[in-house]
C-alpha positions in Angstrom: 109.9 66.7 108.3 106.5 66.5 110.0 105.5 63.1 108.5 108.5 61.2 110.0 107.8 62.8 113.4 104.2 61.8 113.3 105.0 58.2 112.3 107.5 58.0 115.2 104.9 59.2 117.6 102.4 56.6 116.4 105.0 53.8 116.8 105.8 55.1 120.3 102.1 55.1 121.2 101.6 51.6 119.9 104.5 50.3 122.0 103.2 52.3 125.0 99.8 50.5 124.8 101.4 47.2 125.5 104.0 48.2 128.1 102.9 47.1 131.7 102.5 49.8 134.2 104.6 49.3 137.4 105.0 45.6 136.6 101.2 45.0 136.3 98.9 44.7 133.3 97.3 48.1 132.3 93.8 48.8 133.6 90.9 49.1 131.2 90.9 52.9 131.7 94.5 53.1 130.9 94.2 51.0 127.8 91.3 53.2 126.6 93.4 56.3 127.1 96.3 54.8 125.1 93.9 53.7 122.3 92.5 57.2 122.2 96.1 58.5 121.8 96.8 56.1 119.0 93.5 57.1 117.2 94.4 60.8 117.5 97.9 60.3 116.1 96.6 58.2 113.2 94.1 60.9 112.3 96.9 63.4 112.2 98.8 61.2 109.9 95.8 60.7 107.6 95.1 64.4 107.3 98.6 65.7 107.2 98.9 66.5 103.5 95.6 68.4 103.4 95.7 70.4 106.7 99.4 70.8 107.5 100.3 74.5 108.0 101.0 76.0 104.5 104.1 77.9 103.6 102.9 80.7 101.3 105.6 81.5 98.8 105.9 81.4 95.0 107.3 78.3 93.3 108.1 77.9 89.6 106.5 81.3 88.9 103.1 80.4 90.4 101.2 82.3 93.1 101.6 81.3 96.7 98.3 79.4 96.9 99.0 77.6 93.7 102.4 76.6 95.0 101.3 74.7 98.1 101.5 71.3 96.5 105.2 71.6 95.7 105.9 72.0 99.5 104.2 68.8 100.6 106.1 65.6 101.4 103.5 63.7 99.5 99.7 63.5 99.0 96.8 65.9 98.6 97.0 69.7 98.7 94.0 72.0 98.8 94.2 75.8 98.3 92.4 78.6 96.6 91.6 82.2 96.2 88.7 84.5 95.5 87.8 88.1 94.8 84.7 90.2 94.7 84.0 93.8 93.7 81.6 96.7 93.5 82.0 98.9 90.4 80.4 102.4 90.3 80.5 104.2 86.9 81.1 107.8 87.9 80.5 109.7 84.6 77.6 110.0 82.1 79.7 108.5 79.3 78.2 105.3 77.9 75.2 103.4 79.3 76.8 101.3 82.0 74.9 100.2 85.1 76.7 99.9 88.4 77.7 96.3 89.2 78.4 94.1 92.2 80.1 90.8 91.3 81.6 87.8 93.0 84.2 87.8 90.3 86.0 84.5 91.1 86.1 81.7 93.6 89.0 79.3 92.9 89.9 75.9 94.3 93.4 74.5 93.8 93.6 70.7 94.0 97.1 69.3 93.8 98.6 65.9 94.3 102.2 65.0 94.9 102.5 61.4 93.7 106.2 61.3 94.3 109.0 63.9 94.8 109.2 64.1 91.0 105.6 63.7 89.7 103.2 66.4 90.7 99.7 67.3 89.5 98.4 70.9 89.9 94.9 72.0 89.0 92.9 75.2 89.3 89.1 75.1 89.2 87.3 78.4 88.8 83.8 79.5 89.5 83.4 82.8 87.7 80.6 85.4 88.4 79.1 82.9 90.9 77.7 80.6 88.2 80.3 79.7 85.4 82.7 76.8 86.1 86.0 76.5 84.2 89.2 74.4 84.4 91.8 77.2 84.6 94.9 75.0 84.8 95.7 71.3 84.9 99.4 70.6 84.7 101.4 67.5 85.3 105.0 68.2 86.2 107.9 65.9 86.0 110.7 67.3 88.1 114.0 66.0 86.8 116.7 68.6 87.6 117.1 72.2 88.7 118.0 73.1 85.1 115.3 71.1 83.3 111.8 69.9 84.2 108.9 68.9 82.0 105.3 70.0 82.1 102.2 69.1 80.1 98.4 69.7 80.2 96.3 72.8 80.3 99.0 75.5 80.9 99.0 79.1 81.8 100.9 81.0 79.1 104.1 82.4 80.8 103.7 85.9 79.3 103.6 89.1 81.4 103.6 89.8 85.1 100.0 88.8 85.9 99.0 85.7 83.9 100.7 83.2 86.1 100.7 85.4 89.3 97.0 86.3 89.1 96.0 85.8 92.8 94.4 89.0 94.2 96.9 89.6 97.0 99.7 89.9 94.3 98.5 92.9 92.4 97.2 96.4 93.2 93.9 97.6 92.0 90.5 95.9 92.2 91.0 94.8 88.5 94.1 93.4 87.0 96.0 95.9 84.8 94.1 96.7 81.6 97.2 96.0 79.5 97.3 92.5 80.9 93.6 91.9 80.3 93.2 93.2 76.8 96.7 93.0 75.1 98.1 90.1 77.1 94.8 88.3 77.6 95.0 87.2 81.2 93.9 84.7 82.4 95.2 83.0 79.3 95.6 79.2 79.2 95.9 76.6 76.4 96.9 72.9 76.0 100.6 72.4 75.7 103.8 70.8 76.7 107.2 72.2 77.6 110.2 72.6 79.8 111.1 74.9 82.7 113.9 75.4 85.2 116.8 77.5 86.4 119.8 78.0 84.2 121.7 79.6 87.2 120.8 80.6 90.7 119.2 83.9 89.4 118.0 83.0 85.8 114.8 81.1 85.3 113.2 80.1 82.0 110.1 78.5 80.5 109.7 77.1 76.9 106.4 75.7 75.9 104.6 74.6 72.7 101.0 75.6 73.1 97.7 75.4 71.2 97.3 78.6 69.0 94.7 81.3 69.1 91.5 81.1 67.1 92.2 84.2 64.9 88.6 84.3 63.6 87.6 85.6 67.0 90.1 88.5 67.2 88.4 91.9 67.6 89.2 95.6 67.5 90.6 95.1 71.0 93.0 92.4 69.9 93.6 88.8 71.0 91.4 88.2 74.0 88.4 86.7 72.0 90.8 84.3 70.3 91.7 82.3 73.5 90.5 78.7 73.2 90.8 77.6 76.8 91.1 73.9 76.0 87.3 73.6 75.3 87.3 71.3 72.2 89.9 73.6 70.7 90.8 73.9 67.1 94.4 72.5 67.0 95.5 73.1 63.4 97.9 75.7 64.5 100.4 75.8 67.4 102.7 78.3 68.9 106.1 78.6 70.6 106.1 80.5 73.9 109.2 81.4 75.9 110.1 83.3 79.0 113.3 84.4 80.8 113.6 86.1 84.2 116.8 87.5 85.7 117.3 88.5 89.4 120.5 90.5 89.5 120.0 91.6 93.1 117.5 90.6 95.8 114.1 92.1 95.2 114.8 93.1 91.5 113.5 91.0 88.6 114.0 91.8 84.9 112.6 89.6 82.2 110.8 89.1 79.0 108.7 86.7 77.0 107.5 85.9 73.5 104.7 84.1 71.6 105.0 83.1 68.0 102.4 81.1 66.1 99.7 81.0 63.4 96.1 81.7 64.4 94.2 80.9 61.2 93.3 77.4 62.4 92.4 76.3 58.9 89.3 78.5 58.7 90.4 82.1 58.0 90.6 83.0 54.3 92.1 86.1 52.7 90.7 88.2 49.8 91.8 85.6 47.3 89.8 83.0 49.1 92.9 81.2 50.2 93.6 80.0 53.7 95.3 82.8 55.8 98.0 81.9 58.4 97.2 84.9 60.7 100.7 84.7 62.1 100.6 86.2 65.6 103.5 87.7 67.5 103.6 88.9 71.1 106.7 90.4 72.7 106.9 91.8 76.2 109.5 93.0 78.7 108.9 93.5 82.4 110.6 94.5 85.6 109.7 94.5 89.3 111.5 95.9 92.3 110.5 95.4 96.0 112.5 96.8 98.8 111.6 98.2 102.3 107.9 98.7 101.5 108.5 100.2 98.1 107.1 98.3 95.1 107.8 99.3 91.5 106.4 97.5 88.4 106.6 98.1 84.7 105.7 96.2 81.5 105.7 97.0 77.8 104.2 94.7 75.1 103.9 94.7 71.3 101.5 92.5 69.3 101.6 91.9 65.5 98.8 90.2 63.6 99.4 89.2 60.0 96.4 88.9 57.7 94.3 91.0 60.1 92.3 92.4 57.2 91.1 88.8 56.4 89.5 88.7 59.9 87.8 92.0 59.8 88.4 95.7 59.0 88.6 96.7 62.6 91.2 94.1 63.7 94.5 96.0 64.2 97.7 94.9 62.5 99.7 96.0 65.5 99.2 96.9 69.1 101.6 98.6 71.5 100.9 98.9 75.2 102.7 99.6 78.4 102.1 100.5 82.1 104.1 101.6 85.1 103.1 101.3 88.8 104.4 102.4 92.1 103.2 101.5 95.6 104.5 102.0 99.2 103.5 100.4 102.5 103.1 103.4 104.8 101.9 101.5 108.0 105.4 100.7 109.4 106.1 104.4 109.6 102.8 105.1 111.5 102.7 102.0 113.8 106.0 100.6 114.6 106.1 96.8 114.6 102.7 96.4 112.9 102.1 93.3 110.7 99.3 95.1 108.8 99.9 96.5 105.4 98.5 99.7 103.8 99.9 100.8 100.4 98.7 103.8 98.4 99.5 103.1 94.7 99.3 104.7 91.3 99.4 103.1 87.9 99.5 104.7 84.4 98.5 102.6 81.4 98.6 103.3 77.6 97.1 101.1 74.9 97.6 102.0 71.2 95.5 99.9 68.8 97.2 101.1 65.6 95.3 104.4 65.9 91.7 103.0 66.0 89.0 104.1 68.4 90.1 101.5 71.0 93.1 103.6 72.0 93.0 104.4 75.7 95.0 106.0 78.4 94.2 105.0 82.0 95.3 106.4 85.4 94.5 104.3 88.4 95.0 105.5 92.0 94.0 103.7 95.1 94.8 101.7 98.3 95.5 98.1 99.2 95.0 97.1 102.8 96.0 93.7 104.2 95.2 92.9 107.8 97.0 89.6 107.3 99.0 88.6 104.2 96.3 86.3 102.9 93.5 88.9 102.8 93.3 92.1 100.9 90.8 95.0 100.8 91.1 97.3 97.8 89.7 100.6 96.6 90.7 102.6 93.5 89.6 105.3 91.1 90.1 104.5 87.4 90.2 107.5 85.1 89.8 106.6 81.4 90.8 108.8 78.5 89.5 106.8 75.5 89.8 108.0 71.8 86.1 107.6 71.1 85.3 109.3 74.5 82.6 106.9 75.6 84.3 104.9 78.4 83.1 105.9 81.9 85.4 106.4 84.8 85.1 103.9 87.6 85.1 103.9 91.4 86.0 100.3 92.5 85.9 98.6 95.9 86.9 95.0 96.3 88.3 92.2 98.4 90.4 89.2 97.8 91.8 86.2 99.7 94.1 83.2 99.3 94.4 80.0 101.4 
């Protein structure tokens, strides 16, 4: 809407520059004033796509900052997010040293070539000195029910992997289940389709580059992410997701991942190539109403030929978490736009009975002076089978733009 209005104003200003004043030619001062007006309007038109006030809401399952490009008329979109933290290890278990870390600084560059062809990229600077391409997808928007996407894609599994901007989750760290079992942030090369089957049912179906199973560990799949860095592409996987919103504020869904991870290099005890067929299944739900926020997720992982990789790689992993938060400020200060939510999250990770099993209770606060900025604090109490993981006191901040 803004671009046509700006163009009309430019045309009007151009006409105005040549209209005589009271039947006489315009003075030099008047012409200069009108030329300044034209220059100002042209500059607005030039910069519109990059600086126009953003509408912060999720589109196609991406976070608000990552969704900015879809709301443009055309042209360049710039957004981003970042998060930093201080981590204090509060017990004498292990040999951890307290840490301060600028965890991430992200820039989104998007370009809307046409209404139907859109590029969306995410460039990450991690720990202040490591640079990655986190996402680079090219979308072809064809119809509400079917659109095509290809490139470096975020796996549409779980609640956090696509919605990983720091204003969208409680706790200084992302949920442990969605870091170790669902290895967020998780991205691979791929192609697929997405859309809305009905007004309240959304889907994604991708073919993605498989894990490198040789790098699986006792904690599961995370080391097997290839991240599109000269990846081994002998094995590919099918990834799908379905989300259903039966009522406003409630989402129920699930996703799956099915594919070999041997990549032509893992061999079994008979010295034959092992497929390392890998399965991930997860179900999730979210409910938000009047300041109350509830979230739950359960995931199961199965790894065939795990013994061919290493004795400590589990055949099966089961993990789940539940979380509750409530924004208390409207009850304390009527009409406030600030947000303060105490929260609690319980997590349980079962690595087929090995020493990596862990229970985790996280309690804390999330404070937002404005929706784009969050300050967080939490206490993470670990109950690990081998008893060596220290509890953590975490303080952090995050932002999106």
